[in-house]
C-alpha positions as protocol buffer text, in pm:
chain_id: "A"
residue {
  index: 1
  type: MET
  ca { x: -1145 y: -2236 z: 645 }
}
residue {
  index: 2
  type: GLN
  ca { x: -1519 y: -2254 z: 680 }
}
residue {
  index: 3
  type: LEU
  ca { x: -1719 y: -2112 z: 392 }
}
residue {
  index: 4
  type: ASP
  ca { x: -2063 y: -2003 z: 500 }
}
residue {
  index: 5
  type: ARG
  ca { x: -2294 y: -1705 z: 470 }
}
residue {
  index: 6
  type: GLN
  ca { x: -2134 y: -1538 z: 775 }
}
residue {
  index: 7
  type: MET
  ca { x: -1787 y: -1563 z: 618 }
}
residue {
  index: 8
  type: LEU
  ca { x: -1918 y: -1408 z: 296 }
}
residue {
  index: 9
  type: ASP
  ca { x: -2073 y: -1121 z: 491 }
}
residue {
  index: 10
  type: ARG
  ca { x: -1737 y: -1057 z: 659 }
}
residue {
  index: 11
  type: LEU
  ca { x: -1563 y: -1054 z: 321 }
}
residue {
  index: 12
  type: LEU
  ca { x: -1805 y: -788 z: 200 }
}
residue {
  index: 13
  type: LEU
  ca { x: -1702 y: -561 z: 488 }
}
residue {
  index: 14
  type: LEU
  ca { x: -1344 y: -543 z: 353 }
}
residue {
  index: 15
  type: ASN
  ca { x: -1236 y: -257 z: 132 }
}
residue {
  index: 16
  type: ASP
  ca { x: -1160 y: -335 z: -233 }
}
residue {
  index: 17
  type: ARG
  ca { x: -786 y: -376 z: -183 }
}
residue {
  index: 18
  type: GLN
  ca { x: -831 y: -608 z: 114 }
}
residue {
  index: 19
  type: LEU
  ca { x: -1098 y: -813 z: -58 }
}
residue {
  index: 20
  type: GLN
  ca { x: -885 y: -856 z: -372 }
}
residue {
  index: 21
  type: SER
  ca { x: -592 y: -963 z: -157 }
}
residue {
  index: 22
  type: VAL
  ca { x: -798 y: -1227 z: 25 }
}
residue {
  index: 23
  type: ILE
  ca { x: -942 y: -1365 z: -299 }
}
residue {
  index: 24
  type: ASP
  ca { x: -598 y: -1372 z: -465 }
}
residue {
  index: 25
  type: LYS
  ca { x: -454 y: -1557 z: -166 }
}
residue {
  index: 26
  type: LEU
  ca { x: -735 y: -1815 z: -164 }
}
residue {
  index: 27
  type: VAL
  ca { x: -695 y: -1879 z: -535 }
}
residue {
  index: 28
  type: ALA
  ca { x: -314 y: -1903 z: -514 }
}
residue {
  index: 29
  type: GLU
  ca { x: -282 y: -2106 z: -195 }
}
residue {
  index: 30
  type: HIS
  ca { x: -579 y: -2336 z: -236 }
}
residue {
  index: 31
  type: GLY
  ca { x: -610 y: -2355 z: -613 }
}
residue {
  index: 32
  type: LEU
  ca { x: -972 y: -2249 z: -600 }
}
residue {
  index: 33
  type: ASP
  ca { x: -1152 y: -2221 z: -930 }
}
residue {
  index: 34
  type: ILE
  ca { x: -1379 y: -1918 z: -908 }
}
residue {
  index: 35
  type: SER
  ca { x: -1461 y: -1914 z: -1281 }
}
residue {
  index: 36
  type: ARG
  ca { x: -1819 y: -2020 z: -1207 }
}
residue {
  index: 37
  type: PHE
  ca { x: -1877 y: -1668 z: -1077 }
}
residue {
  index: 38
  type: ARG
  ca { x: -1774 y: -1507 z: -1408 }
}
residue {
  index: 39
  type: VAL
  ca { x: -1576 y: -1228 z: -1244 }
}
residue {
  index: 40
  type: LYS
  ca { x: -1301 y: -1057 z: -1439 }
}
residue {
  index: 41
  type: PRO
  ca { x: -979 y: -987 z: -1248 }
}
residue {
  index: 42
  type: GLY
  ca { x: -996 y: -645 z: -1085 }
}
residue {
  index: 43
  type: ASP
  ca { x: -1374 y: -607 z: -1131 }
}
residue {
  index: 44
  type: MET
  ca { x: -1457 y: -547 z: -767 }
}
residue {
  index: 45
  type: GLU
  ca { x: -1821 y: -460 z: -827 }
}
residue {
  index: 46
  type: SER
  ca { x: -1882 y: -794 z: -997 }
}
residue {
  index: 47
  type: LEU
  ca { x: -1683 y: -976 z: -730 }
}
residue {
  index: 48
  type: ARG
  ca { x: -1891 y: -820 z: -453 }
}
residue {
  index: 49
  type: ARG
  ca { x: -2212 y: -903 z: -640 }
}
residue {
  index: 50
  type: ALA
  ca { x: -2097 y: -1264 z: -685 }
}
residue {
  index: 51
  type: ILE
  ca { x: -2017 y: -1296 z: -314 }
}
residue {
  index: 52
  type: LYS
  ca { x: -2347 y: -1140 z: -215 }
}
residue {
  index: 53
  type: ASN
  ca { x: -2546 y: -1364 z: -451 }
}
residue {
  index: 54
  type: ALA
  ca { x: -2356 y: -1689 z: -395 }
}
residue {
  index: 55
  type: SER
  ca { x: -2599 y: -1976 z: -363 }
}
residue {
  index: 56
  type: ASP
  ca { x: -2579 y: -2265 z: -122 }
}
residue {
  index: 57
  type: ALA
  ca { x: -2468 y: -2478 z: -418 }
}
residue {
  index: 58
  type: ASP
  ca { x: -2185 y: -2232 z: -488 }
}
residue {
  index: 59
  type: LEU
  ca { x: -2073 y: -2251 z: -124 }
}
residue {
  index: 60
  type: THR
  ca { x: -2087 y: -2629 z: -131 }
}
residue {
  index: 61
  type: ALA
  ca { x: -1878 y: -2645 z: -450 }
}
residue {
  index: 62
  type: LEU
  ca { x: -1614 y: -2410 z: -306 }
}
residue {
  index: 63
  type: ALA
  ca { x: -1604 y: -2602 z: 22 }
}
residue {
  index: 64
  type: GLU
  ca { x: -1551 y: -2923 z: -176 }
}
residue {
  index: 65
  type: GLN
  ca { x: -1258 y: -2761 z: -356 }
}
residue {
  index: 66
  type: PHE
  ca { x: -1106 y: -2676 z: -17 }
}
residue {
  index: 67
  type: ARG
  ca { x: -1149 y: -3034 z: 101 }
}
residue {
  index: 68
  type: SER
  ca { x: -1007 y: -3188 z: -216 }
}
residue {
  index: 69
  type: LYS
  ca { x: -708 y: -2952 z: -225 }
}
residue {
  index: 70
  type: GLY
  ca { x: -633 y: -3022 z: 139 }
}
residue {
  index: 71
  type: LYS
  ca { x: -579 y: -3395 z: 75 }
}
């Protein structure tokens, strides 16, 4: 999976249920640690804000988690 600004924009187009499902799947299947975004489970407004405001450093850190989990 490629994490970039375009992918984040596509995530924001999902409804709340779909977005939560995608995030849950990424966390479960890839062991991603999204704690750096300080989003409480089920808080969709905060989740959307975190996705919208994710920095390049945030994207890099998540991409590194994908790479390290894939080994």
